[in-house]
C-alpha angles and dihedrals in degrees: 000000000000138000109268093230092050090049093052090049093059120099115249095252090057092046088052093053091048093048093049092051104042139046122064096352094052092043092054092046091052090049092052092047090050091047090053094049095039099085094049092045092048090052090050092050093049091048088053090055102264113148114226115213119194109210116213115243091241089061093043088056090051090052091049091050092050093055098044093091088059089062091062092049091049093049091050091048091050091046089054088056090054094255129128098254099170094045090051092047092048092051092047091051090049091053091048090054091047090049091059088065090060094062 
């Protein structure tokens, strides 16, 4: 993510480098890296006294359902700014689905 004005101020060769090294590929790489660190991080947190609470899938679904209306509001807000809100949301949701396959 980058401020639109900052992006527009970059020279084409820099934009090209950023575009070739970001997006889906980078997102999946970050997901894999986080998945690899996650067990050790969780262990460290538990050792430090953090209580880990596993939320049942039925409750997770309830939470997802509760925030779905926010998606529409966000898309509308982005569209008002001249951005492609629905396209961005759809791509983000696609990445989230793909990241589940990493775990």
